C-alpha positions in Angstrom: -63.1 45.4 -42.6 -63.6 43.9 -39.2 -60.3 42.0 -39.5 -58.4 45.2 -40.1 -59.6 46.6 -36.8 -59.1 43.4 -34.9 -55.4 42.8 -35.8 -54.1 46.2 -34.5 -56.2 45.8 -31.3 -54.8 42.3 -30.8 -51.2 43.5 -31.5 -51.7 46.4 -29.0 -53.1 44.1 -26.3 -50.2 41.6 -26.8 -47.6 44.3 -26.6 -49.2 45.8 -23.5 -49.2 42.4 -21.8 -45.6 41.7 -22.7 -44.4 45.1 -21.4 -46.4 44.8 -18.2 -44.9 41.4 -17.4 -41.3 42.2 -18.6 -40.0 44.2 -15.7 -40.6 41.3 -13.3 -38.9 38.9 -15.7 -36.0 41.2 -16.4 -35.4 42.4 -12.9 -32.1 41.5 -11.2 -32.5 38.6 -8.7 -33.0 39.8 -5.1 -29.9 39.5 -3.0 -30.4 37.5 0.2 -31.0 39.7 3.2 -28.2 38.0 5.2 -25.4 39.1 2.8 -23.8 41.4 5.4 -23.8 38.6 8.0 -22.3 36.1 5.6 -19.7 38.6 4.5 -18.8 39.3 8.1 -18.7 35.6 9.0 -16.2 35.0 6.2 -13.8 37.8 7.1 -13.1 37.3 10.7 -9.6 36.5 12.1 -10.4 33.0 13.3 -9.3 29.9 11.4 -12.9 28.7 11.1 -13.8 32.0 9.3 -11.0 31.4 6.8 -12.0 27.8 6.3 -15.7 28.8 5.6 -14.5 31.4 3.1 -12.2 28.9 1.4 -15.0 26.4 1.1 -17.4 29.0 -0.3 -14.7 30.2 -2.7 -14.3 26.6 -4.0 -18.1 26.3 -4.4 -18.8 29.9 -5.3 -21.6 29.0 -7.8 -23.7 28.0 -4.7 -23.3 31.6 -3.5 -24.0 33.3 -6.8 -27.3 34.9 -5.5 -25.2 37.0 -3.1 -23.3 38.7 -5.9 -20.0 38.6 -4.1 -16.9 39.9 -5.9 -14.4 37.0 -5.9 -11.8 38.7 -8.1 -8.3 39.0 -6.7 -4.9 40.3 -7.8 -3.4 38.1 -5.0 -0.8 40.2 -3.2 -1.0 43.1 -5.6 2.5 44.3 -6.4 4.1 42.2 -3.6 5.2 38.6 -4.2 2.5 36.0 -3.7 5.1 33.6 -2.3 7.8 35.7 -0.7 10.8 33.6 0.1 8.7 30.5 -0.6 6.0 31.3 1.9 2.6 30.7 0.3 0.7 33.9 1.0 -1.5 34.0 -2.1 -4.7 32.6 -0.5 -4.4 35.0 2.4 -4.1 37.9 -0.1 -7.1 36.6 -2.0 -9.3 36.6 1.1 -8.0 40.0 2.0 -9.0 41.2 -1.5 -12.4 39.6 -1.0 -13.0 41.4 2.2 -11.9 44.8 0.9 -13.8 44.6 -2.3 -17.1 43.3 -0.8 -17.1 45.5 2.2 -16.4 48.5 0.0 -19.3 47.5 -2.3 -21.6 47.2 0.7 -20.6 50.6 2.1 -19.1 48.9 5.1 -15.4 49.3 4.4 -14.3 52.1 6.9 -15.8 50.2 9.8 -14.4 46.9 8.7 -10.9 47.8 7.5 -9.0 47.2 10.8 -10.7 43.8 11.3 -10.0 42.8 7.6 -6.3 43.7 8.1 -6.2 41.7 11.4 -7.8 38.7 9.6 -5.1 39.0 6.9 -2.4 39.0 9.5 -4.0 36.0 11.3 -4.1 34.1 7.9 -0.4 34.9 7.3 0.5 33.8 10.8 -1.3 30.5 10.2 0.9 30.0 7.1 3.9 30.7 9.2 2.9 28.2 11.9 3.9 25.4 9.6 7.5 26.3 9.9 10.0 26.1 12.8 13.2 27.8 13.9 14.8 30.5 11.7 12.4 29.7 8.8 9.4 30.5 11.1 11.0 33.7 12.3 11.6 34.7 8.7 8.0 33.9 7.8 6.7 35.8 10.8 8.8 38.8 10.0 7.6 38.8 6.4 4.0 38.3 7.5 4.3 41.3 9.9 5.7 43.4 7.0 2.8 42.5 4.7 0.3 43.3 7.5 1.9 46.7 8.2 1.8 47.5 4.5 -2.0 46.9 4.3 -2.7 48.4 7.6 -0.9 51.7 6.6 -1.4 51.7 2.9 -4.4 49.4 2.1 -7.1 51.3 0.3 -8.5 49.0 -2.4 
């Protein structure tokens, strides 16, 4: 008879202990407090900002705790390599900036800077060229910049 009372009590105590400890074990990991600063640092117009973002993108597992959205559709409906100019990486960083600033509730204040950083990235691509090829690249970069400046919402 004693055993019949002990088993339900033991089962109840075990279930209570598991449920009491479970929320801590199942909770989402805490996002580092400096996430907004890191996001800002990676989305500035300077070449060093682009380089830091590109390195982080290559080693994104090291940044997993931050929960950044690394997804990209490259240059959306525009060509990623218009006239042979490799704009895909600039478009990917622009997507990163838009998506993560929007998720953080910081997009309206950051949009102009994100678009300027995009234009700076495109101009750095164009700096590799000379003569008429450079002028063509610069014109294409300006067109892409104007499109996101005026129409960019995602």
